[in-house]
Structures are given as structure tokens and as C-alpha cells.
N, C-alpha and C positions, 0 to 999 in steps of 0.2 A: 504494500500500500504506500509506503514511504517513497519508493522509487517512482510510482505513478504520479504522486504529488509533485515531486521534484522535476520529473519530465514535463509535466503540465506547466509548471512555472517557467521552465526554460523555454518551452515552445511559445508561451505568451510573451516572454521577453524578446525573443527573436522576432515575432510578428510585430510587436510594438516598435522595435527599431526599424523594421522595413517600412512600416506606415509613416514613421517620423521622417524617413529619408526624403519623401516628396513633400515640398512645402506648398500645401494647397492654398495658402494665403496669396501666393503669386497668381493663382488662377482667378481670384476674385475680381481683379481689375476688369477682365473681359466677361467672365461667366457669372459674376455675382457671388456674394458671400455664401449663398446657399445653392449655388449652381442653377439659379432660376432664370438666367438671361440667355438670349441668343447672342453669343459672342460676336461683336461687331455687326450685329444684325444678320448674321449669316449661318451660324451653327445651330445644331439641335440644342434643345434645352437638356443639359446633362442630367439634372435630377430626375428627368423622365425616362432616362435610359436604364437598361439593366446593367448589372455588374459586368456581365460578359460582353455586352456591347461597348462599354467604356474601356475594358481591358483590350479588346480588339482594336478599338480606335487609337488608344494611346500607343500600343505596340506598333500599329500600322504607321502612325505619324513618325515614330522613331525610325522605322525601317524605310520610310519614304514611299510606302505602298498604299497609303490611305489618305483621303482628304481631297478637298476641292481647293477653293481660292485661299483658304487659310493653312494649307498644307505646310508651306515654308515657315510660317509663324509658329505653328505647333511643333514642327520638327525641332526648332531651336529651343523650345520649352522642355521637351522630353528626352532629347538625345543623351543627356548626361546620366539618366537613370537606367538601372538594370530592369530587365523584364519582370523580375520578382518585385521590385519597387513599384512598378506600374500596376502589376496584379494586385498588390496590397492596397494601393490607393483606390483602385477600382472597387474594391470590396467595402471601402468606407463611404462611398458616394453612390448615388443611383438607387435602383430598387432591385 
């Protein structure tokens, strides 16, 4: 039982570090504090997207395989993050 508790605490710490790696405050300027806005009047409203849709979009922006007119802007925002970081932040927003 003690090993399960320790493993659970370690997993929580690792996931918290991954979520903290992406500064979502930087997203607020375009997407709104609660991801309620169309960024620059062009994007989908992120809070209405599923976690999977958000992860796909973020990783696609990073790879340069996703996006329309804001593709270049978003690539610059997500390029420095690992796919695990992007997956973790996708789990904290959307539905």
C-alpha cells in the first residue's frame, strides 16, 4: 500500500511539472483568460474544443502541419514545448 501511495504522489508531481511547463497566461492575450475568444477573430473558441482536438492542434502547429492564417503565429508559440507538455496543457483546457 505504501508503494502505491508513493507512486501516486510521484506521478502527480510529474504531471504537475508538465502542466506548469506551458505558460497559459501567454495564451490569454489572443484566446482570452478562459479561452473564450476567437483569437484575432479567426480561430475556434478553444474552451469549446475537446482535449484531443486541442492536443492535435497544438502538436500540429508545432510540426507545421496544422492551421490556417495563424499557423506561423502559433508555431512560434508552441515550438519550444515537448509533445508531452502540449498533451498536458490540452488536458487542462477544453472539454
